[in-house]
N, C-alpha and C positions, 0 to 999 in steps of 0.2 A: 661718348664715353659716360655713363652716368655712374659715379664712385658712391659707394655705403662708408661712411667712416663712423667708427665707435666712440664715446669721449671715455675718459682716464679719470681717477681720483679726483675729489674737488667738485664734478660734477653733480651731487647727489643732494638733496633739500628736503627737509621734515613733510613728507605725507606724497610726496612726489607722486607715489604708485597709485594712491587712492583710485583717481579715473581709469586707469588701465586695469582692475578688479571688475571693472562692470562690463568684460567683453567673456562673451562665451570662453569656458576652457582658461581662464588666463591663473586663475583659482591655482586649479590644479596644477599647472605647468609651475608656477613659483613653488608652489608646495614639494616640486619633484627638486626644482632646483634647491630649494633650501635642504632636503636630504643629502643630494651631493656635495652641496659646502659645508654641509654644519652650522650653518646658520639661519635661524627664522623669519627669512626673507619679506615674509608677508608684514609682522608685527613691525620690523626693520624700516619697509620701505609705505608705514602708513600712521604707526604710532609713537615711533621713537623720536625722540628729540635732535638735535642738530649735533650736539657733542656725542650722542652715543653714535647715531650713526656718523659719525667723524672718524670713528675706530678704525684704522688700515682692515683690521680681519671682518669688519661688517663694511664697511665701506666697497671694498673690491669686489666680493661675491654680488652685492648690492647693484651696482653698477653692473656689470654684466649681465647679470639676467633681466635687469629692465631692459638692456640694451637687444636680448636676445627674443625676451617677450613684445617688444615693439618691433624688432624683425620679423617675428613670426605673422604678426598682425598684417605688416604689411605683404607679406608673400601672401596671404589668405588672399587680400583684396586683387592683385594684380598679376597677371599672369606673365609681365615683362619683370626681367630680374634687375640687378647692377650688372655692373661691366665688370667693374674693380673692386677692392674691398680694403681697407686698413683701419688700425686702430692704434690708440694713439695713449703709453703707457698701460695698465691690465685693458685698455681696452680693446690691444691685438687678440686676447683672447676670444673678447665676443666677433672678433673680424675673420678667425679663424673657425669658430662655431659656424659662423655663415655661410663660409666659404666652403665649408664641407670636407677641413682638414679634421676638424675635432668632433665627436659626437655630440651633443648638449650633454650629457651624461658628466664626459672626461674631463670638458672645458671646466662644467660649475666644480667639479673634486678640486682638480689644480688650481682654480683662482681661488677655492679654499685653503689651499696648502699655502698658496701663495701669500695669502695676505696672514694667516697664523707667522709663517716663515716670517716675513716684513717687519709684522709688526713686534717681532720680538726681540729681531736684530735692533729697531728703531729703539727698543730701548733699554740697547746697551750702551748706549751714550748719549747726553744733551745734543741731537742736532735738529738741524728743518730748512725751511725751503723757504724762499723768497721770489717774485718775480720782478724784473729788472727792464722796465718798459722803457723805450727808446734809446738814442745814446745809440753811438758808433758800437757795431757790435764788438771788434778786434780789440778796442779801449775797455769794452767791458770785461769781455774774457780778460783782457790782462788783468783788470783791475782785482777779479776774481782768484788769479792768479798768487796775486801778490797777499791776499788773504786767506790763502790755501783752500778759498771755496771751487764746487765745482759748477760748471754748466749743466745742468743736468738736463733740462730740458731748451732745444734750439726748436720755439715755436713758431716763429718766423711771423710775418708782419709788425716786425719790430719788439719782439718779448723773446726775452729769455728767463730762463729759472735758475737761480743760484741755489747750491746746495751747498750745506757742512755745517760745522759748529755754530752752537748761536750765539755766542761773544763776537764772533768772524763776522756772521750774519748783520750782528750787531754794529760793529764798525764800518757794514759797506752802506747801511741805511744814515749814518752819521755822515758820512764822506762819498755820496754815492758820483760814480761817473757823469761827467758834463752832459748834459741835456736828457736825464734818466729822473725813472720815479721808480724807488722801491717799496714793495708792497708785500708784506710777511703771508704767508700764507697757512693756512690753518691743515695744518698735513704733521702727523707724530714724529717723520724724522727725516734723514737725507737720502730718500731714493733715489735709485739710479747712480748711485755712487760707493766708491769701496765701500762705506760703509754697508753695504746689502751683503757683502760677501758671504755670509753665513748663509741666507736666505737663497742664494744661488744654489750652493751644495743641496740644501733640503730640495728643491722645486728639483734637479737636475735627478734625484731619487727618483721623485715621483712621477717624471716625464719618463723616464726609463722602463715605465710598466705601461706605458699608451700607444697604441698603434695609430699612427697618423696617417691620414689619407691625403696624397700627392692633392694641392690646389685643382680645383675645375674650374676657375678663375682667376683673373690677375688678382694677385698678392702681394702689397708693398710691406715692408720691414721697416720698423722704425731705428733699425741700424745707422742705413743710408739711404734709405727710399729704394732699394732696389729689389726687381721683383722678387719672391721668394721659389724659391723652384720643385720643389719636393716639401711631404709630407716630414721627415725626419729632419731637413734642413730647418722647414717651421719650428720644430720644438725645440731645436738647438739654439736658433736667435730668441725665442721666447723665453728660455731661459736666462741665456747671457742677460737678456734685455735689462733683467731686474739690477743687476750693478753697473749700467754703461749707459749714455745720455741716449735720450729718445731724442730723435731727429726730424720731429717734425714738420722743420722747415724742409729738408731735403722729399718728404714726403709729398707735400705740397709741388714742389719743383718738378716732381713726378708725374703729377697726376696733369697740369700743365702740358709736359712733352709728350700724355698720351694723347691729350687731346678732352682732356673732361669738357663736359657739357652741361655738368651737373652734379650738384652734392647733396646725399642727405644722409644727415644726420641721425642716430638713432639713441631712444633716451637713454640717462637723463640729457638733453641735449640743449646746445644752445653755444658752447665755448668754439666748437669746432668749427660751426658755422663762421662766427664770429672773427677766428685767423682766416679762412677763406675770403671772408668779402675783402679783406685786407689786402690778402697775398693772390688772391685767385679774380680780381678784379673781373667781371661781368660775367661770370658764371653763376647761373639761377643757383640757391642753395634752397635748402628747405631742413629745418630743424622739426624734428620730429616727437614735439616734448609731451603731446596727451593723442590720444586716438583724436581726437577732433583734426589734427595735423596730417592723417593717414592720407586723408583726400589731396591734401596736395603733392604730398609725395610721391603718391598713385599717379597722378595728371603729369608728374613732371617724367616720372616713365613712360608713360602713354605718348606721351610729344616725342622721347626718343624713339619709341619704336616707331612713330610715326614718318617719322624724318629719315630714318634709316630706310624704311621702304620706299619713301617719296623718289 
């Protein structure tokens, strides 16, 4: 089973879309995504600096648009399609587009609304996020509870992301749990926590206007790594996810249980492949960072098809 995975916020870097614009039809696809999302994604992915593309209302549609652009490019090259789909945080929208649950237009419209709503919610209070690397997970969660912080991302591979008030995050860094490193993340607020409740309501109103199809392949949810059963459930989960923890650890456990034989991460790729290499040891993984990586991804899909036919 080859699984397509789509990254979340923080994976973008200045100029990363430039090589993708060399592909036929790429500029037109990005312009259509820009119109739906309400952001100039061509400029954002080729010209804007790190601070500007870190803005939540820019970063989220930029990441999803890049993921779908690279997904489309691979689909054009390979007759074989992945067997399963999952996305980390905002990457879940990209996974639903790739799996045929959402149209590209609806997905990009939703991610534009999501990004703006989360940016507005983040501006209401001074909050942030920090990665906690290593240590005992129960001890880490206990320390976060003491500081009124939320474990917002359970990333697996010994990584958890804490979110909440900036003074509490500073206290965590000053007195971290045993055996851990605390790394502040360059994000605008405490995503996937109670601070995002206003954004949930905004996204729920927008999702009510979307007609979602039932998944044509296996799709896993961030909520708990379970399989999404219908288009309606996919939308409900997508809305609730904004203010609830991302359980990527359970998604990877589900990949293993399903018999994953390969992972392909779409642009801007690298983070999820890194986690998979630690949590899914021995499973081949390809990070599609530039068009040059499409050959390796197509080869992985081809090898899986040949193995299934043998």
